[in-house]
C-alpha positions as CSV (number, residue, x, y, z in Angstrom):
1,M,113.1,87.5,67.0
2,R,115.8,88.6,69.4
3,P,114.5,88.8,73.0
4,H,114.1,92.3,74.4
5,S,115.9,93.4,77.5
6,L,113.9,93.8,80.7
7,A,114.9,97.5,80.7
8,A,113.4,97.9,77.2
9,D,110.2,96.2,78.2
10,A,109.9,98.4,81.3
11,A,110.4,101.5,79.3
12,L,107.7,100.4,76.8
13,A,105.4,99.5,79.7
14,A,105.8,102.9,81.3
15,D,105.0,104.7,78.0
16,L,102.0,102.5,77.4
17,V,100.3,103.2,80.8
18,R,101.1,106.9,80.6
19,E,99.5,107.2,77.2
20,A,96.5,105.1,78.2
21,A,95.8,107.0,81.4
22,L,96.1,110.4,79.6
23,L,93.7,109.2,76.9
24,A,91.2,108.0,79.5
25,A,91.4,111.3,81.4
26,R,90.7,113.2,78.2
27,I,87.7,111.1,77.5
28,R,86.3,111.6,81.0
29,V,86.4,115.4,80.5
30,E,84.4,115.0,77.3
31,G,81.8,112.8,79.0
32,L,81.4,109.1,79.8
33,D,79.0,106.4,78.6
34,V,78.8,103.9,81.5
35,S,77.6,100.3,81.1
36,R,77.2,97.6,83.7
37,K,79.1,94.3,83.5
38,T,78.2,92.1,86.5
39,S,76.7,94.6,89.0
40,G,76.0,98.3,89.6
41,S,79.5,98.9,90.8
42,D,81.2,96.6,88.2
43,I,81.1,98.9,85.2
44,V,82.9,99.8,82.0
45,T,83.2,103.1,80.0
46,Q,84.3,104.0,76.5
47,A,87.5,105.3,78.1
48,D,88.3,101.7,79.3
49,T,87.9,100.2,75.9
50,A,89.7,103.1,74.1
51,A,92.7,102.9,76.4
52,E,92.9,99.1,76.0
53,R,92.8,99.4,72.2
54,L,95.6,101.9,72.3
55,I,97.8,99.6,74.4
56,V,97.0,96.6,72.3
57,A,97.8,98.4,69.0
58,Q,101.2,99.5,70.3
59,L,102.0,96.0,71.8
60,T,101.0,94.4,68.5
61,A,103.5,96.6,66.7
62,E,106.3,96.5,69.3
63,R,106.0,93.0,70.7
64,P,104.3,90.9,68.0
65,D,105.4,87.6,69.4
66,D,104.0,88.2,72.9
67,A,100.5,87.2,74.0
68,I,98.0,89.8,75.3
69,V,95.1,89.5,77.8
70,G,93.1,92.6,78.6
71,E,90.3,93.2,81.2
72,E,88.0,94.6,78.5
73,G,88.2,91.6,76.3
74,A,91.5,91.9,74.3
75,S,93.1,88.5,73.7
76,R,95.8,87.4,71.4
77,P,98.0,84.3,71.5
78,G,101.7,84.5,71.3
79,T,104.8,82.4,70.5
80,S,107.3,83.9,72.9
81,G,106.0,82.4,76.1
82,R,105.4,85.9,77.5
83,T,102.0,87.6,78.2
84,W,101.1,91.2,78.7
85,V,98.1,91.7,81.1
86,I,96.3,95.0,80.7
87,D,94.1,97.0,83.1
88,P,93.3,100.1,81.1
89,V,91.5,101.8,84.0
90,D,91.8,100.3,87.4
91,G,89.2,101.8,89.6
92,T,86.6,102.4,86.9
93,Y,83.8,103.1,89.5
94,N,85.9,105.8,91.1
95,F,86.8,107.1,87.6
96,S,83.2,107.3,86.5
97,R,82.2,109.2,89.7
98,G,84.9,111.8,89.4
99,S,87.4,110.5,91.9
100,D,91.1,110.6,91.0
101,W,91.9,107.3,92.8
102,W,92.3,105.3,89.5
103,C,95.2,104.4,87.2
104,S,96.2,102.5,84.1
105,A,98.3,99.4,84.7
106,I,100.1,96.7,82.8
107,A,102.2,93.6,83.7
108,L,104.4,91.2,81.8
109,H,104.7,87.6,82.9
110,D,106.1,84.4,81.5
111,A,105.3,80.8,82.4
112,D,107.2,81.0,85.7
113,D,106.6,84.4,87.2
114,V,105.7,88.0,86.7
115,L,108.5,90.0,85.1
116,L,107.4,93.6,85.6
117,G,104.6,95.9,86.3
118,A,103.9,99.5,85.3
119,V,101.3,102.0,86.6
120,H,100.4,105.6,85.8
121,H,98.3,107.8,88.0
122,A,96.9,110.5,85.7
123,A,96.0,113.0,88.5
124,S,99.5,113.2,89.9
125,R,101.3,112.2,86.6
126,Q,103.3,109.7,88.5
127,T,104.6,106.5,86.9
128,W,105.7,103.4,88.8
129,V,107.7,100.6,87.3
130,G,109.3,97.5,88.8
131,G,109.5,93.8,89.2
132,P,111.2,90.9,91.1
133,D,114.5,91.5,89.1
134,L,113.9,95.2,88.4
135,P,114.2,97.5,91.4
136,S,111.0,99.6,91.6
137,T,111.0,103.3,90.9
138,C,108.5,106.2,90.8
139,D,109.2,108.7,88.1
140,G,112.7,107.2,87.8
141,E,113.5,107.6,91.5
142,P,114.2,104.4,93.5
143,L,111.6,103.4,96.0
144,G,113.0,102.6,99.4
145,P,112.4,99.4,101.4
146,L,108.9,99.1,102.8
147,P,108.6,100.0,106.5
148,D,108.3,97.1,109.0
149,T,105.4,98.6,110.8
150,P,104.3,97.1,114.2
151,R,101.2,95.0,114.0
152,E,99.0,97.4,116.0
153,A,100.0,100.4,113.8
154,R,99.7,98.7,110.4
155,C,97.2,100.0,107.8
156,A,95.6,97.5,105.5
157,V,93.8,98.2,102.2
158,T,91.2,95.8,100.9
159,Y,87.9,95.4,99.1
160,L,84.9,93.1,99.6
161,H,82.0,92.7,97.2
162,P,78.6,92.4,99.0
163,P,77.4,90.2,100.5
164,F,80.4,91.0,102.6
165,Y,80.5,88.1,105.0
166,E,79.1,85.1,103.2
167,S,80.0,81.6,104.5
168,G,83.5,81.5,105.9
169,V,84.8,84.5,104.0
170,G,83.8,86.9,106.8
171,E,85.5,84.7,109.4
172,A,88.8,84.7,107.3
173,F,88.5,88.4,106.8
174,A,88.1,89.0,110.5
175,R,91.1,86.9,111.3
176,A,93.2,89.0,108.8
177,L,92.0,92.2,110.4
178,G,93.5,91.0,113.7
179,Q,96.9,91.5,112.1
180,V,96.5,95.2,111.4
181,G,95.6,98.4,113.4
182,T,93.4,100.1,110.8
183,L,91.7,99.6,107.5
184,R,91.0,101.5,104.2
185,M,88.7,100.7,101.3
186,L,89.6,103.1,98.5
187,G,88.4,101.4,95.3
188,S,91.5,100.8,93.2
189,G,93.6,97.9,94.3
190,T,96.5,98.8,92.1
191,M,96.6,102.4,93.3
192,D,96.3,101.1,96.9
193,L,99.5,99.1,96.2
194,M,101.3,102.2,94.8
195,A,100.5,103.8,98.2
196,V,102.0,100.7,99.9
197,A,105.1,100.9,97.7
198,S,105.4,104.6,98.8
199,G,105.2,103.6,102.5
200,Q,101.8,105.1,103.1
201,W,100.0,101.8,103.8
202,D,101.4,98.4,104.8
203,V,99.5,95.5,103.2
204,L,96.7,94.7,100.8
205,F,94.5,91.6,101.2
206,Q,91.5,90.9,98.9
207,H,89.9,87.7,97.5
208,S,89.1,86.6,94.0
209,V,91.5,89.1,92.3
210,A,92.0,88.8,88.5
211,D,95.5,88.8,87.0
212,W,95.1,92.3,85.6
213,D,94.2,93.6,89.1
214,R,96.9,91.5,90.9
215,L,100.1,91.4,88.8
216,P,101.0,95.0,88.1
217,G,101.0,96.0,91.7
218,A,102.5,92.7,92.9
219,A,105.5,93.2,90.6
220,I,106.2,96.7,91.8
221,I,105.9,95.7,95.5
222,R,108.3,92.8,94.9
223,G,110.7,95.2,93.3
224,T,110.8,97.1,96.6
225,G,111.7,93.9,98.5
226,G,108.1,93.3,99.6
227,A,106.1,90.1,99.1
228,S,103.0,89.0,97.2
229,V,101.3,85.6,97.8
230,V,98.0,83.9,96.8
231,V,96.4,82.1,99.7
232,P,93.5,79.7,99.4
233,A,91.1,80.2,102.4
234,A,87.4,79.9,103.0
235,G,86.8,78.6,99.5
236,V,88.4,81.6,97.7
237,D,91.9,82.7,96.7
238,W,93.2,85.7,98.6
239,T,95.9,88.0,97.3
240,V,98.1,89.4,100.1
241,T,100.7,91.9,99.0
242,G,102.9,94.4,100.9
243,A,105.7,94.5,103.5
244,A,107.0,90.9,104.0
245,S,106.3,90.6,107.8
246,A,102.7,91.9,107.3
247,V,102.1,89.6,104.4
248,E,103.2,86.6,106.5
249,D,101.0,87.6,109.4
250,V,97.9,88.1,107.2
251,R,98.7,84.8,105.3
252,S,98.9,82.8,108.5
253,A,95.7,84.4,109.9
254,L,93.7,83.7,106.7
255,L,94.7,80.0,107.0
256,G,93.6,80.0,110.7
257,N,97.1,79.7,112.1
258,R,96.9,82.8,114.2
């Protein structure tokens, strides 16, 4: 099959996350059935699974040679060397409690790198798309360069599962905090990164992040000229994403170099 252009893939991804988020929002209005996965805050609803099924069905029809990996269990091998990673509802705990800080997200990657990410926020009806070779946009409007905020004025977004400071993780976390002025924990890493992409916050750092939580936002941040790295420290892998200077400072701090 003839390869699809990056622009065509981006347009498809934008449509997929928009439709998935609108479906999830409609289901929430009708009432949710909530099940636990690994803890009281790690949950899944029928909206997650329905939105994932919608995306998988359309990808199967539109990109039959590509592999698929979904947070809620979708898995399909491919022959193209490319994989779509799906997070049908990022921020499910927020979603289940009536908060609007959640989104639907998808990323496309090959064996070498992430190619693009797409995110839709149902509450604002905004859609972000971008990647390392695809300048990032929000509703078709280009996103400007990320601000180079001074260290003492930076805002970081993050998340820690309890126990918060086990072994050396707390020490690494504290070192990273020394590179920012203030901190937010809002419950949807991908939406947090859309706020970073819009210049509201400066950097995200979080450990043990799955590809469906990491790649969509990382692609869009990189499409703004920002950076995203994975840093092994204190026995876990930390994702650090945002403005390049803030990412470098946090990366060095996690490694104990600052």
